[in-house]
Phi, psi and omega in degrees: 000128179285168179299318180298319179296321179295319178294317180297323179293328177290323183284317181230111179221111184253024175292133181053039185294321181298319179292322181290332183298328180293338182284341185246022180300315178297320181295323179294319177294315178297326179297321177296316179297317181291327176296318176298312182295309182295320181294319181285316179295327181298331178300315180282334174300318178288317182297326184258006177057059185241019178303322179296324178294324178301315180293320178297318179295321182296329180293318179284332173296320176298319178296318179295318178294322178295320177297318178296321178297318179295320183271004181059041178253182180289120184293323180296317179297317178298318179296317179296318180299316178296319180295315181295323177298314179294315181298318178296318179295317179294319180294323182279315187271339185246058181292328176257155186300317182295316177296320182298316180295324177294317179297317179296319179298334177277320183291321185303303180295328178297312180296318180295320178296317177298317180299316178297320178299312182296321179291326178293327179280340182283129184252014181276205184294136180296331180297326178295320178296310184296325183295329179294332181270320189242001176091159178206156189242345185247010185260008180272094179273181185298314177299317178297322179299319179297317178295316182297312182291319179297316179292324178298317178298318179300316180295316182295320178295317179298317179295321179296320181292318186262006190302305185294308178296327179291322177296319178297313181293330180284327182281314182215082186298325182294313179294320180298318179293322179295333180267009174093008177285130180286080188299313183294318179296320178295321180298315180293318180297320179292325177300320178293318177297319178297322177301318177295318180297319179294317180300321178293318182293326180300329183297332184255308186265353180088166185286330187283334189237026183294337179300331181294342181254332185260335185247310188300315179300318179293321178296322178294316180297323181292341179285339186244349180205152172241009181294132179293345177262314184287327182300305178295327179296313178295322179300317178295315180301313181296321180293316180295316179299319181296312185284319179292319176297320178297318179297314183292324179285325182281349188301315184266006184252173177259014184256143179301164185289330190302320178299326180290314180297314182293324179293314178298315181298316180293321179298317177299316180297316181298317179296317180294324179295316178294316180296319179294323178293317179296323179295319179295320179294318179297320179293322178295324179289334181277341187300316179301320180293322179295317179296321180294319179296321179293327180292332180279348179291145178294145181293143178286144180256000000 
């Protein structure tokens, strides 16, 4: 076997695939839930310019999960606690964009440093340490599954309740506030919801690459549509395809799930970007003909 064949065998290995598939049943179900949460939350992450906040929250989520791992507690609960702490701090201290970026820049290294400290003190399996950073696919047991699904339902219900006023406040906050929309309260509430969404995503793709699930699918959808209905729908589809495809491809390999998820997610974005550019060019080429046709119309009386 050549070196290239050995590397390829490590990346893609479908030996005994059917037997291995039963091991990730919980992960596949959790992946659908996380795709829904990440795809819908990502729409508002883009509208409110919060990708940097997602990364900041993920670092403290990693610290919370690492602390739970060290204390032999529920990792999902620890991850959620860290995310909510970071989201609350960003929501309270970073009301303006400049302040928010400064707060995130302070929280990120602090959370990462705490996480590294807790992992250094942890004497258990090295795979558990590595999985918090780069994701894992077979570690979703029944108790974690209950937490993941329960929290996902909570996030989806919260997004459904605040969707219309949050969209208004995200698009034009000044007008929304003038019309009585509680802009600040919605902003803080969404930060908490985003914290929950990030904590859920960390369980599968890891803390370092959570942006591929919360940001990239929505960014890809935004390249091909601006429809308020089609945009979140496509974002969810792209997120689910990325995570489910990543799980299925990583199943037979010795490589963590995150490279597969990020590669699929980036490929979808690249295709959408090219498709969106071609669509814009076609529309630009049609504009002179449209203007000429309009010029030939009889004037309105």
